[in-house]
N, C-alpha and C positions, 0 to 999 in steps of 0.2 A: 368470730369478734367481738371483743366484750364495747361497744360501742361508747360506754361509760367510762373504761380504762384512757380507751383514745381521747376521750374527751377531757381526761384530768393529764392526760403528759401535754395535750397540744398546751391548757392551762396553763401547767407546770413550765412548759419551754416561753409562754410569751412571759409571762410575769419574770423568769430569767431573763429575756431579752432585755426588758426595760429596763432592770435592776442592771444589764451589766451595759446599757449605750452608752449611758454619762460616763463608760473609762473609753469607751470606745473613741468618743469626741476627744475627753482630755487627752488621751495618749498621742492624737494623731497631730506628728509633724516633731514628737518629742522623740529624744535622743537615748537610749538607752543601752548597757553593756550588761552585758551578759558572758559568763563565767562558767565554764562547765570542765570535768576531770577531764581524763581519759578513760575514766573506768566508767563516765558514762558512754563514751563511743565505745564501748566494748560491750555495753548493755545488751541482750537482745530487743531492746522496746526502745532502740536509739532514734530507728524511724520515726517512732512518734513523739520526741520531742523535737525532731527536727519538723514534723508539717507543723506543731503547736508555733516554733519559729518564722514557719511560712505566711502564715494567720497572722502575725504582727506583722512580717512585712507588707502582705496585703493591707493592711487596715491604716498602712501609712505611715508606721513608725519605724525611728532609722534606726538600725540595730548593728552594733558593733561584736564579732563574736572573738570572744578568746577561749580555745580548750587549751586541756592538760596534755602530756602526756605519759604520766608516771611510769603506769603500767607497761603499757606499748614499749618506753627503755629497759625497764626491768628483763621483760621479755627477749631483747635483743643482749643484751649485757650476759644473762644467764648462757646463752647457745653461744655466745663467744667466749664464756667464762671468762668473764671480769669481774672484777670484786665488783660491789656496789659501796662506798663509801659518803654517811652523810655525817652534816656541824651543821649544827641551829636549823634542820630542817633543809640543808642544799644539798645538792649534789656538788662534791667536788669533781670535777670532772676533766679526766687527762684525753690524753689525743686518743686516746682507741676510744672511748667513752662515749667522744664528741662522733667519732661517726657513728655509731649506736643509735644518738640524739639526732641526728640528721635525717639518718633513714627512717628513725619512726614517725619527726615531726610531717617531712615531707608525706609519709602514708597514710597517714591522719586528715591531713592538708587535702590532699586528693580526694579520700571517701568521703569529707563532710561537701567538698564541691560538688561532688558526683550526686549524693542524695539531695542536695538541694536545687537540682538538677531536674530531677525528675518530675516527668509530670505527671503520675498514674492516675486512672482512671477512679471513680471512688474516692479518692482522698482527699485532703483539704487541699492540695495542690494542683490536681486537675486543670488542668489547663494553666497553670500560672506561666508565667515567664520571669526565674529569677536569678540575678545577675549577682554571682560573690567576686567580690574585690578580694585579692591577698597580696602582699608584694612587701616589698625590702619600707615598710612603713618605721618600723624600728632602727632608729639604732641605741648599738651598746656599747656599756664599756666592762674591764672587767671587775670581779669583785678584788681584785689583788689577794696580799695576804692581811690576813684576819685572826687574830690574837693566837697569831705565827702557825696557822693555815692557811698553803696556799692552796685556791681553789682554780686553779687555772682556766679552765676556758669555761669557768660557769662566771654569769656576769648578772649585771643589773641596766635597766632603762638609765639609759643616759638623755635622749631626746626621740619627741617622735615628729612624722612626717606631717600633723595634724591639720594643712591646708588641704592636702591631698586625701586623708582622710573624708575629711568634710565633705570635698569636691565629690568622695566616692559617693558618701551619704547622700548630699542634695539630688546625685542623680538618680535615686534609687535601689543603690546596689547593696547588698546586706557585706558590711565586711568585716573577712575573717583574718583574726591573727592567732600566729603560734606562739609559743614558747621558746621564740629564737631571737634572735640578734644580729648585726653587723655593724661591724668598725668600721670609720673612712677608711681604712686601711685593708678592709675585705675580708677581715678575721671574722668567723661567725662563734657565737656564745651561747649556752644554754642559759637559760633565765625562768624565771621564776610564773605560769602564769599569773599567778595574785598580783607581782608585781605590774607586768603587761596590765593588766583589766584596770589595776587600782591607777595605774600611772594617767592611761589612754584614759580612764571615764574624769580625771581631774584636770590633764589637757582640756578636751573635750566641751567641759563645763557640762557633763552628761544630767541628763532629768533623773535618770537610773541607774545603782549601780548592781546588779542582780550576779549573786552566788548560788550555784547551788551543789545544795548538800550533798557527800556522799551517806554521810551517817544521819544521827537521829536531829527534827531542830531543838532549838538553844530552849530548855525548860525552866520553871520556878523550882524552888523547894519545895512542891507539892507536886512535882511532874505535869504539869500544865505549862503551855505553851506562854513564852513569853511576846505577846503581837509585839510591839513599843517600844524602844527605845531612844531617852535624847542621849546623843553623842559624850554628856557628864555621866547621866547613867548607865551605860556600857560605860566609861571608864572605871566606875566604883564596883560593876562585876568585875572587870577585869581583874582588878588589886583587891579585889576580897579574897576567902580562903576557896570559895565553891574549886569543885572539880570541874575544868571545863573541857571538850576532846580538845584536842591540838588541832580537828578543823575547823570547828567553832572559835578557838580565841584568835586564831588565825586572821581567819574572815572580821571576827570582829572588829578586831584591831584597823584592818584596813577600812571597815566601814566608816570607823570613827574618822580617821585619817580622810578620809574621800570627801565625809560630811562635813567636816572642818573645813577644808579644799575649794570648797563652792560647787559639788556633787548633792543637790536636793535630798535627796533619798536614794540608801541603800537596804536591799534586803537578804535574808536567809533563809533558803528554801530547802525541806530536803527533797530531793529529786526525784524519789521511789513513790512520793505523793500521789494519786493518778494526777492527769491532768495539773500536775501543780503548779507549773509557770502561769498559764490560763489563771486559773482557782487565784491567784496571787493578786494578776495585776485586773480582772477586771471582774470581785467581789470586793465588798465596801470592808471586810477584814482579814482578809484572803487567810493563808495556809503558814505565812513563815511569820519572823521575824523582821519588823521593820523599825530601822534605825534613822532617825530625822531631828534636822535641830527645827522643823517648823510643826507648828500645832494642826493637826488633824480633827482633832474636837477641842469646841470649845463653849462655854455659857456665860452667854452674852445677852444683854436684853434684844427684846424682837423688836421687828424694822417690818411694815405695812408688805417688804416684799417676804416675809415669811409668812404671810396669809394659808399661801395656798397648802404648804407642808405643815403648817398648825391641822387646817382642816380635815386632813390627808390622817395625821397623825392619831385626831381624835373621832374620827368617823365610826370607828370598830368600836370604838367604847360609849357611844354616843349609843349606839343601834343594839349594845346588849344591856342599856338605862342603867352602866354607870355613872356617866355624864351625864349633863343638861345638854342639847341639841343647842348651839349659839351658830346663829347665822352667819354669814362672810359679816354683812355687815357690821354687824355690832363687836365682830374680831377688831374688825378694821378701826371701828371708834375707841375701843379701849386695847390696843394694841401695845402703845406705852407702858399700860401696864404688865405684860407679857417678859417672863424671860423664857429662852428655848436653850437645846443642848443641841449645837449641829456639827454632827461629825461627817468630814468627804463631802458637802453641799449639803446633807439631807439631814432634817428636823426629828431628831431621834427621843427627844422632852422637850414637855413645856410645864408652864406656870403662870398662877397669873397671882398678883393681888392688888386688891383693892382698900384702899383704904377709907376711913373715919374716921375722918380728923376730930370731930365734935367728941365721940367717945373715946378716943384716943385708942381705936380698935381696927385690927387688919383683916380682911377676909382672904383667907388661901383657896384659891379656885384653878381648877381646874388641869392639875396634875398630872400629869402623863406619860410614860414614858414607853417607849417600841416595846412590844412585846419581843423581840431579839437581843434585847440589852435590859431588861430586868432579871432583877436578884444579882444586878456586880455595881449597887453603891451609887446609883445616878439618881432617882428617886431620893435618897438624903440628903446627896447634895443640890439638890433643886430647894429641898424647903430649908435646907443650912442656908442657900443666897435668900429666900424669900425672907426669914426670919431676921437677919441681918441687914435688908433692906427696908420693912419693917421699923426693925430698931430705931435707923439710920433717920426715920421721918415721924421718930418721937412715939413710933405705937408704944403700950404696954400688952398688948393682949392680941395673940394670934387666933382668930378661929377657923374653921372649917364643916361643912356639910355635907357629908356621906350616907349613901346606901349600904355598899359593899365591903367597903375598907375599913370600918371601924377600929380591926384588931393593926393593923399597921398602925394608923398613929395613935391608940393608946400605947405600945412599941415605943412610939417617938417621944411619948410625956405630954400628948392630949389627956385631957379629962372632960367626960362624957357635963355636958350643960346642959340646962334648961332653954324653953325660947326666947324668957327675958333677958338672959346675956347676947342676944344678938342687937346688935343698934336697929336705931329706929326703921331707919330708911329700909334695912337689909330685914327687919322682920314683915312688913308691907310686902317686900317680893316673895316670902315664903309660899314654896309648892305644900298646899296640904294633901295633896293627891301622891307626890314622894316620898313624903313621910321621914325625909332625910333626917338622920340625927346628927343631933351636935355638938362640937367638941371645941375645948379652948384649948390654950395655952401662955402660959405667962410668960411675958419676953424681959 
């Protein structure tokens, strides 16, 4: 056995655990609505998703699951030789089709409940006692006749027994909702799982509404994952000429609607990505698309509470000699001159501006971006912020001293200068041993 490899694996695990721990704390007691399709239930790895759901429950997350049933219904319709008719993405459910719907939905519900009840050794559910609550939480009404089409037993959510759902969640149960509902007169209606999930998330004012995609993630024109959208940006994408898969278009509209009606965040995640649910919820950038009206990243003036995060960010650069080592005491004294980029509670970028009012010169110092977020424009964003701040103070020139990043600053319009370009006070502090190159930029 290679002890070095074992040590590396342990360190990797410890680092991951430390990075995930803020999310464990943040998610505890929160309410998440998770929707997955009937295809997910048919997948041979569905038990892995169930295990991940069990982990979330064990961490104190209040979970409400909504499952789809389309392929299971299709199978039963085919067996009974009943034609499937869709209009605007919704099944027209006649009496015979409704029997197939009830059979499929009931079967799926039992399967999910049985999997969540397992306590198999050597799985995340070993020794777990998970209670699942399902029942007539959803009151439905018929879609009726629309555009001349009678949808018959296809319906929509009319209201939800939110008090009963909250009671079960308060007791630590996982609530399981199927895509079916009941009228006050006892009729059964076939519902859209999308409608059930979105309506429930809004009524609960859930912290998250999560859709597991069967197809690809939401990508931009360069085939790169779109990690974050505001509701307005999502609207523009939906209204654009971009070709979007029907599944993504449907989920994206629901996500926007939910966010505008009180749901804090909605997620679109490709289900087939390994451990997609856990990666999305316990890593800083996730593996899917987040739709939220909140700002998850901000450039702002630093405060004394940011000193620890700044030290952690600067330490690797100081050890490499890229930056001069700064003591905690100095950072605390100069903290008002710093700005930071904060993402999900982590400082991922910082810069400082030291003004010399007599010469109307400002020094850009301590510009740093976390390695994971370099080449993303954040360095340029910090520089632009410092330039704007310097101008507002009446500075006419911005200087920077560097040993290893000269080309980057030259690309940004800085010109090399001699020692005499430094303000007198800064000239006296110049470290002759570092031999830093001096650059300036007129503002």
